[in-house]
Structures are given as C-alpha cells and as structure tokens.
C-alpha positions as CSV (number, residue, x, y, z in Angstrom):
1,M,82.0,-44.6,14.7
2,S,81.8,-46.9,17.6
3,F,78.8,-46.9,20.0
4,N,80.4,-49.3,22.5
5,R,82.1,-46.6,24.6
6,P,81.9,-47.1,28.4
7,L,79.1,-45.2,30.1
8,T,81.6,-43.4,32.3
9,S,83.3,-41.9,29.2
10,L,80.0,-40.4,28.1
11,V,79.0,-39.1,31.5
12,R,82.3,-37.4,32.2
13,P,82.1,-34.7,29.4
14,I,78.4,-34.1,30.3
15,A,79.3,-33.6,33.9
16,L,82.2,-31.4,33.0
17,G,79.9,-29.2,30.8
18,V,77.3,-28.9,33.6
19,T,80.0,-28.0,36.1
20,T,81.5,-25.4,33.7
21,A,78.1,-23.8,33.0
22,A,77.4,-23.6,36.7
23,V,80.7,-21.9,37.3
24,L,79.9,-19.4,34.5
25,V,76.4,-18.7,35.8
26,G,77.8,-18.4,39.3
27,A,80.4,-16.0,38.1
28,G,77.8,-13.9,36.3
29,L,75.7,-13.8,39.5
30,S,78.7,-12.9,41.6
31,S,79.5,-10.1,39.1
32,A,76.0,-8.7,39.3
33,Q,76.0,-8.9,43.0
34,A,79.4,-7.3,43.2
35,Q,78.5,-4.4,40.9
36,E,78.7,-1.0,42.6
37,R,75.5,0.6,43.8
38,V,74.6,3.9,42.3
39,R,71.9,6.1,44.0
40,W,71.6,9.4,42.1
41,Q,68.9,12.1,42.5
42,V,68.2,13.4,39.0
43,P,66.3,16.7,38.6
44,I,64.5,17.0,35.2
45,A,63.5,20.0,33.2
46,F,60.1,18.8,31.9
47,P,57.2,17.0,33.5
48,S,57.9,13.3,33.2
49,H,54.8,12.5,31.1
50,L,55.7,14.6,28.1
51,V,56.0,12.3,25.1
52,G,59.5,11.9,23.7
53,L,60.8,14.9,25.7
54,S,60.8,13.4,29.2
55,T,59.3,9.9,28.9
56,P,62.8,8.7,27.9
57,V,64.1,9.5,31.4
58,R,61.4,7.3,32.9
59,Y,62.4,4.5,30.5
60,L,66.1,5.0,31.4
61,S,65.5,4.9,35.1
62,E,63.4,1.7,34.9
63,S,65.7,0.0,32.4
64,L,68.9,0.6,34.4
65,D,67.2,-0.6,37.6
66,E,66.2,-3.8,35.9
67,V,69.4,-4.6,33.9
68,S,71.6,-3.9,36.9
69,G,69.5,-6.0,39.3
70,G,68.6,-2.9,41.3
71,N,72.2,-1.7,41.6
72,I,71.8,1.4,39.4
73,N,69.0,3.7,40.6
74,L,68.5,7.0,38.9
75,R,65.6,8.6,40.8
76,Y,64.2,11.5,38.8
77,Y,62.4,14.4,40.3
78,E,59.8,16.6,38.6
79,P,60.6,20.2,37.7
80,G,60.9,22.3,40.8
81,E,60.9,19.4,43.3
82,L,64.6,19.8,43.9
83,I,65.6,22.9,41.8
84,P,64.1,25.1,39.1
85,P,64.5,23.7,35.6
86,F,66.9,26.4,34.4
87,E,69.4,25.6,37.2
88,I,70.2,22.0,36.3
89,L,73.6,22.7,34.6
90,D,74.9,24.8,37.6
91,A,73.7,22.2,40.1
92,V,75.4,19.3,38.2
93,S,78.5,21.3,37.5
94,E,78.9,22.2,41.2
95,G,78.3,18.6,42.3
96,R,75.1,19.4,44.2
97,Y,73.5,16.6,42.1
98,D,75.3,13.8,40.3
99,A,73.1,14.2,37.2
100,G,70.3,16.1,35.6
101,F,68.0,15.7,32.5
102,T,67.4,18.8,30.5
103,W,67.1,20.6,27.1
104,V,70.6,22.0,26.9
105,G,69.5,25.0,24.8
106,Y,68.2,26.6,28.0
107,D,71.8,27.5,28.8
108,Q,72.5,29.4,25.6
109,G,73.1,32.6,27.6
110,S,76.3,31.2,29.0
111,I,77.1,28.7,26.2
112,P,76.0,30.1,22.9
113,S,76.7,26.9,20.9
114,L,74.4,24.7,22.9
115,P,71.2,25.4,20.9
116,L,72.9,23.8,17.9
117,F,72.9,20.5,19.8
118,A,69.4,21.0,21.2
119,G,67.5,21.9,18.1
120,A,68.9,24.1,15.4
121,P,66.9,26.2,12.9
122,F,66.9,24.8,9.4
123,G,69.1,22.1,10.7
124,M,69.4,18.3,10.2
125,E,66.5,15.9,10.5
126,P,66.8,13.3,13.3
127,P,68.5,10.5,11.4
128,A,71.1,12.8,10.0
129,Y,71.7,14.4,13.4
130,L,72.2,11.0,15.0
131,A,74.8,10.1,12.4
132,W,76.6,13.4,12.9
133,H,76.4,13.1,16.7
134,Y,77.8,9.5,17.0
135,F,80.0,9.3,13.9
136,G,80.5,12.9,12.5
137,G,82.2,14.5,15.5
138,G,79.2,16.0,17.2
139,R,79.6,14.1,20.5
140,E,83.3,15.0,20.8
141,L,82.5,18.7,20.3
142,L,79.8,18.6,23.0
143,E,82.1,16.8,25.4
144,E,84.7,19.5,24.7
145,I,82.2,22.2,25.5
146,Y,81.1,20.7,28.8
147,D,84.6,19.8,29.9
148,D,85.0,23.4,31.1
149,Y,82.0,22.9,33.3
150,N,83.1,19.5,34.8
151,V,80.1,17.8,33.1
152,H,79.9,14.7,31.0
153,P,76.9,14.9,28.5
154,L,75.0,12.0,27.2
155,L,72.4,12.3,24.4
156,C,69.3,10.7,26.0
157,S,66.3,11.8,24.0
158,M,65.2,12.9,20.6
159,I,62.0,13.8,18.8
160,G,61.3,15.1,15.3
161,P,60.5,18.7,14.3
162,E,58.4,20.9,16.5
163,A,55.5,23.1,15.4
164,A,56.4,26.7,14.8
165,G,53.9,27.8,17.4
166,W,50.5,28.9,18.4
167,F,49.3,32.3,17.1
168,A,46.0,34.1,17.4
169,E,45.8,34.6,13.6
170,P,47.2,32.8,10.6
171,L,50.8,34.0,9.9
172,E,50.6,35.5,6.5
173,S,53.5,38.0,6.8
174,L,56.5,38.2,9.0
175,D,55.4,41.8,9.7
176,Q,52.9,40.3,12.1
177,I,55.7,39.2,14.4
178,D,56.7,42.8,15.1
179,G,55.5,43.7,18.6
180,L,54.4,40.3,19.6
181,R,55.1,39.1,23.1
182,I,56.2,35.5,22.4
183,R,57.7,32.5,24.1
184,F,60.3,31.2,21.8
185,A,63.5,29.1,22.5
186,G,67.0,28.8,21.1
187,I,68.3,30.5,18.1
188,G,64.8,30.8,16.8
189,G,64.1,33.1,19.6
190,Q,66.9,35.4,18.5
191,V,65.4,35.3,15.0
192,M,62.0,36.4,16.4
193,E,63.7,39.3,18.2
194,R,65.4,40.4,15.0
195,L,61.9,40.5,13.5
196,G,60.6,42.7,16.3
197,A,59.1,40.3,18.8
198,S,59.5,40.6,22.6
199,V,60.8,37.1,23.4
200,T,60.6,35.5,26.8
201,M,61.5,32.0,28.1
202,I,58.9,30.3,30.2
203,P,59.1,26.7,31.4
204,G,56.6,24.3,29.9
205,G,54.6,23.8,33.0
206,E,53.7,27.6,33.1
207,L,52.8,28.1,29.5
208,Y,49.0,27.4,29.7
209,Q,48.5,30.0,32.4
210,A,50.7,32.5,30.5
211,M,48.6,32.1,27.3
212,E,45.3,32.0,29.2
213,R,46.0,35.2,31.1
214,G,47.4,37.1,28.1
215,T,50.9,37.4,29.6
216,I,52.2,36.3,26.1
217,D,50.5,36.7,22.7
218,A,52.0,33.6,21.0
219,M,54.3,30.7,21.8
220,E,56.1,27.6,20.7
221,F,57.0,24.7,22.8
222,S,57.2,21.3,21.2
223,A,55.7,18.8,18.8
224,P,51.9,18.2,18.5
225,A,51.9,15.2,20.9
226,V,53.5,17.4,23.7
227,D,51.5,20.6,22.9
228,R,48.3,18.6,23.1
229,I,49.2,17.4,26.6
230,L,49.8,21.1,27.6
231,G,46.2,21.9,26.3
232,M,47.1,24.9,24.1
233,Q,44.3,24.0,21.7
234,E,41.8,25.1,24.4
235,I,43.1,28.7,24.1
236,V,44.3,29.2,20.6
237,Q,43.1,27.6,17.4
238,N,45.9,28.6,14.9
239,Y,48.8,26.2,14.9
240,V,51.7,27.1,12.6
241,M,54.0,24.6,11.0
242,P,56.6,23.4,10.1
243,G,59.1,23.8,13.0
244,W,61.7,25.7,11.0
245,H,63.4,26.7,14.3
246,Q,63.9,23.2,15.5
247,T,64.1,20.4,13.0
248,F,64.8,18.1,15.9
249,T,64.8,18.4,19.6
250,T,67.1,16.6,22.0
251,A,67.5,16.2,25.7
252,H,70.6,15.1,27.5
253,L,71.6,13.5,30.7
254,L,74.2,15.8,32.2
255,V,76.5,14.0,34.6
256,N,79.0,15.6,37.0
257,K,82.3,14.6,35.6
258,D,83.8,13.5,38.9
259,S,80.8,11.3,39.5
260,W,81.1,9.9,36.0
261,E,84.8,9.1,36.3
262,S,84.4,7.5,39.7
263,L,82.0,4.9,38.2
264,E,83.3,1.4,37.3
265,P,83.6,0.8,33.5
266,Q,80.7,-1.6,33.6
267,T,78.4,1.0,35.2
268,R,79.4,3.7,32.7
269,A,78.7,1.3,29.8
270,Q,75.2,0.5,31.2
271,I,74.3,4.1,31.6
272,D,75.6,5.0,28.1
273,M,73.7,2.2,26.5
274,G,70.7,3.1,28.5
275,C,70.7,6.6,27.1
276,R,71.1,5.3,23.6
277,A,68.1,3.0,24.0
278,A,66.2,5.9,25.6
279,T,66.9,8.1,22.6
280,L,65.4,5.4,20.3
281,Y,62.5,4.9,22.7
282,G,61.6,8.6,22.8
283,Y,61.9,9.1,19.0
284,S,59.8,6.1,18.2
285,E,57.1,7.0,20.8
286,S,57.0,10.6,19.4
287,E,56.7,9.4,15.8
288,I,53.5,7.5,16.7
289,E,51.9,9.9,19.1
290,T,52.6,13.1,17.2
291,P,50.7,12.2,14.0
292,K,47.8,11.1,16.2
293,A,47.8,14.4,18.0
294,L,47.9,16.4,14.7
295,R,44.9,14.3,13.5
296,D,43.0,15.0,16.6
297,F,43.8,18.8,16.5
298,E,42.4,19.0,12.9
299,E,39.3,17.0,13.7
300,E,38.6,19.4,16.6
301,G,38.8,22.5,14.3
302,V,42.4,23.6,14.9
303,N,43.9,25.3,11.8
304,A,47.2,23.5,11.2
305,Q,48.7,26.2,8.9
306,V,51.7,25.3,6.7
307,L,53.9,28.3,6.1
308,P,54.4,29.3,2.4
309,D,57.8,29.0,0.9
310,E,58.3,32.8,0.7
311,I,58.0,33.1,4.5
312,L,60.3,30.1,5.1
313,H,62.9,31.6,2.7
314,E,62.8,34.9,4.6
315,L,63.1,33.1,7.9
316,R,66.1,31.2,6.6
317,R,67.7,34.4,5.4
318,V,67.3,36.0,8.9
319,T,68.5,32.8,10.6
320,N,71.7,32.8,8.5
321,E,72.4,36.4,9.5
322,V,71.9,35.7,13.2
323,Q,74.0,32.6,13.1
324,E,76.9,34.3,11.3
325,E,76.9,37.1,13.9
326,I,77.0,34.6,16.8
327,A,79.8,32.6,15.0
328,A,81.8,35.9,14.7
329,E,81.5,36.4,18.5
330,D,81.9,32.8,19.7
331,E,84.6,30.5,18.3
332,M,83.0,27.3,19.4
333,F,79.6,28.2,17.9
334,G,81.4,28.7,14.6
335,R,83.2,25.4,14.9
336,V,80.0,23.5,15.6
337,L,78.0,25.3,12.9
338,E,80.7,24.6,10.3
339,S,80.8,20.9,11.3
340,Q,77.0,20.6,11.0
341,Q,76.9,22.4,7.7
342,D,79.7,20.3,6.2
343,F,77.8,17.2,7.3
344,M,74.5,18.5,5.9
345,R,76.1,19.0,2.5
346,L,77.4,15.5,2.5
347,H,74.2,13.9,3.8
348,G,71.9,16.2,1.8
349,N,73.3,14.9,-1.5
350,W,72.3,11.4,-0.4
351,H,69.0,12.5,1.0
352,V,67.9,14.3,-2.1
353,K,68.9,11.6,-4.5
354,G,68.4,8.5,-2.5
355,H,65.0,9.3,-0.8
356,L,61.6,9.6,-2.4
357,P,60.4,13.2,-2.6
358,R,58.0,14.2,0.2
359,S,55.1,14.5,-2.2
360,Y,55.0,10.7,-2.4
361,Y,54.1,10.6,1.3
362,A,51.1,12.9,1.0
363,P,48.1,11.1,2.4
364,E,46.2,11.3,-0.8
365,E,49.0,9.6,-2.7
366,I,49.3,6.5,-0.4
367,G,48.0,3.5,-2.3
368,S,47.3,5.4,-5.5
369,D,48.6,4.5,-8.9
C-alpha cells in the first residue's frame, strides 16, 4: 500500500462523506419539520394516575410528543372532563373526538364479545394473550368488530390478574354471593348474577364513596396497586384472590377510523409503536407496584384470602355455562372464544411442560435447597 497519495486525493473523499452526511441529516430534519401536525383531544376512562391502567396513556402522550418533535400531541382529559367514561366509544365512533382511551369491556351491552379482549374469566395470562393478539388472530378479530363502528382499536395497556374483590367476610362458600349488591365487571359480572348477586357497574372514581356509604356490599376493580390508590383497605379488610374473572386487563386507544386513515403512514406507525411501547410500560410498572401493594396490605392487617380449589372449580363451571349461552346468541363472541380456547390449548401444553410449577416461586422456596 502506498502512503504517497496527494493530499487532495485524501481530502476529497472526506469532504464528500461530510457533505453526504449533512445532506442526510438535513433531509431527516426536513422530514421531521414536514411531518403533519396532530392535535387530538383524548377522553380517558380512568384517572391518569392509576398504575398500569391509565399511566400508559400519559407515557404514550409524552413519548409521541418527544419522538415527533412536538408534531403529534394527544392531549388526554380525565374522566368526566369532556364526557362520562362510559360514552367514549360512541363519541369516537361519531367523530366527536378523534380518539379515546378505555377499558373496552364497558361496552359489552352493545358488543358482547368485547370482554374477551378486555379481561376474560379463566383466560390467558398476559404473555399468552399478547402472543394471541399480535400473532394468533386476536388483533384482526378486534378490528373486524370495531369496523362496524368506524373505529380503529389499538392495544395500549395491559396488567396482570386483578383481585377477585373486597368482601366484608372471607368467601368460604358461593352461597354467600346470593343477595349481595356488588360492583363487578365483564363476564365475571354475569357469573355473579347467575350466583344470585345484584350486579352494578360504577366508575372507579366513585367506588370509595359507594362502599363507604353502603350503596354496595362488595366490589372488584383492579390489581392491588390500583386498589390501594383507591383506598379500599380503609373500608374493608378482606381481599379475595386470585382474579379468576380477569386473568389480564387491557386498555385500548380507540381511534375514529376516518381520523386514522387520514393520517400519513409515518404518523400511523408512530402511534402504533407508541401504543406497543405503552403496553410494555404499563405491564412492567404494574408488575413492580402490585407486589409492593400486596405486601403493604398484608403488613397493615388486610386478609389476602386465596380461594380454595373447590370454589374456583365451581366458578369455572358457571363461567363455562355463561360463555356457552352468550356464544349461542352472538356469533362473534363464539368466534373469539373458540379462537382463544384453541390458542390456550396450544400454549398451555408449552406452559405446563416448559415452565416451572408455581410452587417453585413460593416466597419460602426462593433460595432454598
């Protein structure tokens, strides 16, 4: 190799490289500056400080603002600031708002299949649900459902199992449910009705007063980290687990389809990626804050009751009856349920054989021989 090349021959490629880099950077800046500006008002169904349920929408809003250089602004509004929480689907469908953030199970009265996407009883655990949603046909089914409502749904939050609720006394028999006035959501609420309870739906922000005033006798809402924020431990001391009625909980960004399709591909991709990141954010945050909350409950004297197998088996039997009846009346519910159950059989074989039994994760077993 010769080291006697003229200086100009060495400078010329360097100058060319610098010029090319400058052009590319300039093009990137021009692209960012040229990106469309999105200014959406987004009503949300939960107060924005609830861990894993609504904190992802804050993360989404802040992340999109930063990654787009301020061009994408999703300004979220607390429940009731713009519209009541249960009116989000209608408002987005009609185009009154471009998007809304909600638990889609609230709309089970008009769309019976939605609770299967929001938190199904005896359903998949979060990792399996994510696999089904993104790769097992779940997302396509949900988009098909919402197509009739001129809405594009984006999975935008997920937490693990909820607690089965707050009860005045330990739940030792399902006969105790008969006659209870209880706040219960989704398909689990229909199971409670089958067992004789009077079920009502109350937004999260109104639950403390309802329990304190005796408007309801028992309730479920979310996982320990969220329930602790609501302060239920100040009123009731018996906390029933596990969350058989919701083995996962999701929230979705519902986007008016006309608004979604009018966006440039770059903007749609950023919002889609933002929701995927927000889902991971919410799940991870919940998985650190929920065990801390459960620890604090128990240290303060709350009885964290674990339901015996015989009660869980009976709840599952009644759940199967209720779901079969819904499927017989609603074709889409049947399609979604069949898709989920097929995937659970596939994934369950791997989960049972490939994962350690839960007993290995018992606190007393950690670090023992």
